[in-house]
C-alpha positions as CSV (number, residue, x, y, z in Angstrom):
1,M,0.0,0.0,0.0
2,P,1.2,3.5,-0.7
3,L,2.4,5.6,2.2
4,P,-0.4,7.5,3.9
5,T,-1.0,11.0,2.4
6,V,-1.6,12.4,5.9
7,L,2.2,12.2,6.5
8,P,4.2,15.4,5.7
9,P,5.9,15.1,2.3
10,V,9.4,15.1,3.8
11,V,8.5,12.3,6.2
12,R,7.0,10.3,3.4
13,G,10.2,10.9,1.4
14,V,12.5,9.8,4.2
15,I,10.4,6.6,4.8
16,A,10.2,5.9,1.1
17,S,14.0,6.3,0.7
18,L,14.6,3.9,3.6
19,I,12.2,1.3,2.2
20,L,13.6,1.6,-1.3
21,G,17.2,1.3,0.0
22,G,16.4,-1.6,2.3
23,F,14.4,-3.5,-0.3
24,T,17.1,-2.9,-3.0
25,A,19.8,-4.3,-0.6
26,L,17.6,-7.3,0.2
27,I,16.9,-8.1,-3.5
28,A,20.6,-7.6,-4.3
29,L,21.6,-10.8,-2.4
30,P,19.9,-13.3,-4.7
31,L,20.7,-11.2,-7.7
32,F,24.5,-11.3,-6.9
33,A,24.4,-15.0,-6.2
34,I,22.7,-15.9,-9.5
35,A,25.0,-13.5,-11.4
36,L,28.1,-15.1,-9.9
37,L,26.8,-18.6,-10.9
38,K,26.2,-17.3,-14.4
39,L,29.7,-16.0,-14.6
40,L,31.3,-19.1,-13.2
41,I,29.5,-21.6,-15.4
42,P,30.1,-20.7,-19.1
43,L,27.3,-22.9,-20.6
44,R,24.9,-21.1,-22.9
45,P,21.7,-22.9,-21.7
46,W,22.7,-22.3,-18.1
47,R,23.4,-18.6,-18.7
48,R,20.1,-18.2,-20.4
49,L,18.4,-19.8,-17.4
50,C,20.3,-17.4,-15.1
51,S,19.3,-14.4,-17.2
52,T,15.7,-15.4,-17.0
53,A,15.9,-15.7,-13.2
54,L,17.7,-12.3,-12.9
55,N,15.1,-10.6,-15.1
56,G,12.3,-12.1,-13.0
57,I,13.9,-10.7,-9.8
58,A,14.1,-7.3,-11.4
59,A,10.5,-7.4,-12.4
60,A,9.5,-8.3,-8.9
61,W,11.5,-5.4,-7.5
62,I,9.7,-2.9,-9.8
63,E,6.3,-4.4,-9.0
64,V,6.9,-4.1,-5.2
65,N,8.0,-0.5,-5.6
66,R,4.9,0.3,-7.5
67,L,2.8,-1.0,-4.6
68,W,4.3,1.1,-1.8
69,M,5.7,4.2,-3.6
70,P,3.6,7.4,-3.2
71,R,0.9,7.1,-5.8
72,L,0.3,9.9,-8.4
73,D,-3.1,11.5,-8.0
74,G,-3.8,11.6,-11.8
75,V,-2.0,9.2,-14.1
76,D,-3.3,9.4,-17.7
77,W,-1.8,6.4,-19.6
78,H,-2.9,5.1,-22.9
79,V,-1.5,3.6,-26.1
80,A,-1.6,6.3,-28.8
81,E,-1.2,4.0,-31.8
82,G,0.1,0.7,-33.1
83,A,-0.4,-3.0,-32.1
84,A,-0.2,-4.6,-28.7
85,V,3.2,-5.6,-27.4
86,D,4.4,-9.2,-26.9
87,R,6.9,-10.2,-24.2
88,R,8.3,-12.8,-26.6
89,N,9.6,-10.1,-29.0
90,G,12.4,-7.6,-28.7
91,Y,12.0,-3.8,-28.6
92,L,13.8,-0.5,-28.7
93,V,12.2,1.8,-26.1
94,T,12.7,5.5,-25.9
95,C,11.3,8.4,-23.9
96,N,11.8,12.2,-23.5
97,H,14.0,12.8,-20.5
98,Q,13.2,15.5,-17.9
99,S,13.9,13.9,-14.5
100,W,15.2,10.7,-12.8
101,A,11.5,10.2,-12.1
102,D,11.1,9.3,-15.8
103,I,12.9,6.0,-15.2
104,F,10.6,4.8,-12.4
105,I,7.5,5.9,-14.3
106,A,8.6,4.1,-17.5
107,Q,9.5,1.0,-15.5
108,T,6.1,1.0,-13.8
109,V,4.2,1.5,-17.0
110,L,6.0,-1.2,-19.0
111,N,6.9,-3.7,-16.3
112,R,5.8,-7.2,-17.3
113,R,4.3,-5.9,-20.5
114,L,7.7,-6.0,-22.3
115,P,10.9,-8.0,-21.8
116,Q,12.9,-6.5,-18.9
117,L,14.2,-3.0,-19.7
118,K,17.9,-2.6,-20.2
119,F,19.3,0.9,-20.1
120,F,22.5,2.2,-21.7
121,L,24.4,3.6,-18.8
122,K,27.5,5.7,-18.3
123,Q,30.4,3.5,-17.2
124,E,30.9,5.6,-14.0
125,L,27.4,4.5,-12.7
126,I,28.7,1.0,-12.0
127,W,30.3,2.5,-8.9
128,V,27.0,3.5,-7.4
129,P,26.7,1.5,-4.1
130,V,24.7,-1.7,-4.5
131,I,22.6,-0.6,-7.4
132,G,25.6,-0.3,-9.7
133,L,26.4,-4.0,-9.2
134,C,22.7,-4.8,-9.6
135,W,22.8,-3.1,-13.1
136,W,26.0,-5.1,-13.8
137,A,24.3,-8.4,-12.7
138,L,21.4,-7.6,-15.0
139,D,23.7,-7.1,-18.0
140,F,22.9,-3.4,-18.4
141,P,25.2,-2.1,-21.1
142,F,27.8,0.4,-19.7
143,M,29.3,2.9,-22.1
144,K,32.5,4.9,-21.7
145,R,31.7,8.4,-23.0
146,Y,34.4,10.9,-23.9
147,D,33.9,14.6,-24.3
148,R,35.2,16.5,-27.3
149,A,38.2,18.0,-25.4
150,Y,39.4,14.5,-24.4
151,L,39.0,13.1,-27.9
152,K,41.0,16.0,-29.3
153,K,43.9,15.0,-27.1
154,H,43.3,11.3,-27.5
155,P,42.1,10.7,-31.1
156,E,42.7,6.9,-30.7
157,K,39.6,6.8,-28.4
158,I,37.3,8.0,-31.2
159,G,34.6,5.3,-31.8
160,K,35.5,3.3,-28.7
161,D,32.2,4.1,-27.0
162,L,30.4,2.7,-30.1
163,E,32.5,-0.5,-30.0
164,T,31.5,-0.9,-26.3
165,A,27.8,-0.5,-27.2
166,R,28.2,-3.0,-30.1
167,A,29.8,-5.6,-27.7
168,A,26.9,-5.0,-25.2
169,C,24.4,-5.8,-27.9
170,E,25.9,-9.3,-28.3
171,K,24.7,-10.3,-24.8
172,F,21.1,-10.0,-25.9
173,R,21.0,-12.4,-28.7
174,D,19.7,-15.3,-26.6
175,L,16.7,-13.7,-24.9
176,P,14.1,-11.1,-25.9
177,V,15.1,-7.7,-24.7
178,S,13.8,-4.2,-24.4
179,L,16.7,-1.8,-24.9
180,F,15.9,1.6,-23.4
181,I,17.6,4.7,-24.8
182,F,17.1,8.3,-24.0
183,L,17.6,9.7,-27.5
184,E,18.2,13.2,-26.0
185,G,21.2,11.7,-24.2
186,T,20.7,13.9,-21.1
187,R,17.9,15.5,-19.1
188,F,16.2,18.5,-20.6
189,S,17.0,21.9,-19.2
190,T,16.4,25.4,-20.6
191,A,20.1,26.1,-20.6
192,K,20.9,22.9,-22.6
193,H,18.0,23.7,-25.0
194,T,19.3,27.2,-25.6
195,K,22.9,26.0,-26.0
196,Q,21.9,23.4,-28.6
197,K,19.5,25.8,-30.4
198,S,17.1,22.9,-30.5
199,P,14.3,23.3,-33.1
200,Y,11.9,21.6,-30.7
201,T,9.9,23.5,-28.0
202,H,10.0,20.8,-25.3
203,L,12.9,18.6,-26.4
204,L,16.6,18.5,-26.9
205,K,18.0,17.3,-30.3
206,P,17.8,13.5,-30.7
207,K,21.1,11.5,-30.8
208,T,20.7,8.3,-32.8
209,A,24.1,6.6,-32.6
210,A,23.0,4.1,-30.0
211,A,19.8,3.3,-31.8
212,G,21.8,2.8,-35.0
213,L,24.0,0.2,-33.3
214,V,21.0,-1.6,-31.9
215,F,19.3,-1.8,-35.3
216,G,22.6,-2.8,-36.9
217,N,23.5,-5.6,-34.5
218,L,20.1,-6.8,-33.3
219,G,18.0,-6.0,-36.3
220,Q,16.4,-9.5,-36.4
221,Q,15.3,-9.2,-32.8
222,V,14.5,-5.5,-32.3
223,K,12.0,-4.5,-35.1
224,T,9.5,-2.5,-33.0
225,L,9.8,0.9,-31.3
226,V,7.9,1.6,-28.1
227,D,7.9,5.4,-27.7
228,L,6.9,6.9,-24.4
229,T,6.0,10.6,-24.1
230,I,5.9,11.8,-20.4
231,G,4.4,15.1,-19.5
232,Y,4.2,16.6,-16.0
233,H,1.6,19.4,-16.6
234,G,4.0,22.1,-15.5
235,Q,6.5,21.6,-12.7
236,V,8.8,18.7,-13.5
237,P,9.3,16.6,-10.3
238,S,12.7,15.5,-9.1
239,F,13.2,11.9,-7.9
240,W,12.9,13.2,-4.3
241,D,9.6,14.9,-5.2
242,L,8.4,11.5,-6.5
243,L,9.4,9.8,-3.2
244,C,7.6,12.6,-1.2
245,G,4.4,12.2,-3.3
246,R,4.7,15.7,-4.7
247,A,4.4,14.5,-8.3
248,R,0.6,15.1,-8.6
249,Q,-0.2,14.5,-12.3
250,V,1.5,12.9,-15.2
251,S,0.4,11.9,-18.7
252,V,2.1,9.0,-20.3
253,V,1.4,8.4,-24.0
254,V,2.8,5.1,-25.5
255,A,3.1,4.8,-29.2
256,V,4.0,1.4,-30.7
257,R,5.3,1.2,-34.3
258,P,7.5,-1.0,-36.5
259,V,11.0,0.2,-37.1
260,P,11.4,0.9,-40.9
261,A,13.0,-2.2,-42.5
262,T,15.5,0.1,-44.2
263,L,17.1,0.9,-40.8
264,L,17.7,-2.7,-39.8
265,G,20.9,-4.7,-40.2
266,R,23.1,-1.8,-41.4
267,D,26.6,-0.7,-40.2
268,Y,26.2,2.7,-38.4
269,T,30.0,3.4,-38.3
270,A,30.7,2.7,-41.9
271,D,27.4,3.6,-43.7
272,S,27.0,7.4,-44.0
273,A,23.8,7.1,-45.9
274,F,22.4,5.0,-43.1
275,R,23.4,7.6,-40.5
276,T,21.6,10.3,-42.6
277,E,18.5,8.2,-42.9
278,L,18.5,7.4,-39.2
279,N,18.9,11.0,-38.2
280,R,15.9,11.9,-40.4
281,W,13.9,9.1,-38.7
282,G,14.8,10.5,-35.3
283,N,13.9,14.0,-36.2
284,E,10.5,13.0,-37.5
285,L,9.9,11.0,-34.3
286,W,10.9,14.0,-32.2
287,E,8.6,16.4,-34.2
288,E,5.7,14.2,-33.4
289,K,6.7,13.9,-29.7
290,D,7.0,17.7,-29.5
291,R,3.5,18.1,-30.7
292,R,2.2,15.6,-28.1
293,L,4.0,17.5,-25.4
294,E,2.5,20.7,-26.6
295,N,-1.0,19.2,-26.1
296,I,0.0,18.1,-22.6
297,F,1.5,21.4,-21.5
């Protein structure tokens, strides 16, 4: 049951944080044990079985969090278009990114409707206490990202992040997977929007490199896009606001559509025509999402 609304928001936030931390630590024990067995026994059927068990534990963690976390007063969720999803298939999932709350909302909406979500994460996040190792155990792909200044001094590192993403995709050939990518690459802010000179009112420019690597390496498995548009009707809540129950209203629109066949099975790093076509696809997707957000705001 959600925490009582009669409690002051800060008290609810503290209690919610303690429950979340405690339950995460508890669930980490079987997660680490199974991940270790998976690592020690290099048999493909065994590792497939372990991966299934690990994904089941993660789904249970999300479901329990949904039951006790402060509930939103008004959640408007519906499928905007497309066919129903099937957990036996693979998907690319994307969403506009405004807050860490986006992740928990996306997990809640899609949990047990799709295969377990796998996020592309910055390599540094593996050092987050407990949860970083949980992400590692669940085969979340970690990417080492380099800024332009570093690449200018170390040109030999150019393309290394894409090689890491390509290697991560190889892990997902045995089981259906939902690979989650924030196409904007970072959380939206007015300052970033201005610096980018973004042509969209409510979005940063999309970055399609990771999507291109997924389509190129897992094109036979990931043929469908699940596109979430999250709107907060004004003030964007922080994760702390979510724990305190201050996130009062959210609209989540889910669009399901096939990925164009021309984008599947091609080499992102070597095919410039593919990169151009993929960027056009991402921009069209973002134009539609921006219109959705305009209706929400």
